C-alpha positions, 0 to 999 in steps of 0.5 A: 059928344063934347059933353061926354068927353067933358064928363070923362075928363078930370078938372084939369082937362086930362081924360080919366081912364078910371072914370072911363073904366067905371062908366064902360063897366056900368054900361056893359053890366046894365045892357047885359042885365037888361038883355038877360031879363028881357029874354028870360022865360018867363020874363023876370028881372034877373039877379045880378051876382054879388061878385059883379056888384063887388067889382063895380064897388071896387071900381067906384072906390078906386075913383074915389081914392084917386080923386081924394089923392089928387085933391090932397096934392 
């Protein structure tokens, strides 16, 4: 559990809400995709809509922008 908290912290020790949002969204997305793929008839990998992929990309971009802004200060 301690390692998980370290993963969610910035280098200065403060918890990162951006990182938490990204990881949370990715986990929910993965679990939902796995559930729909396993319960589909016939069983097949389901496609992930591009708007959901775009949201994930925006969250990742926000994290990158936040980190680059913090390191420039």
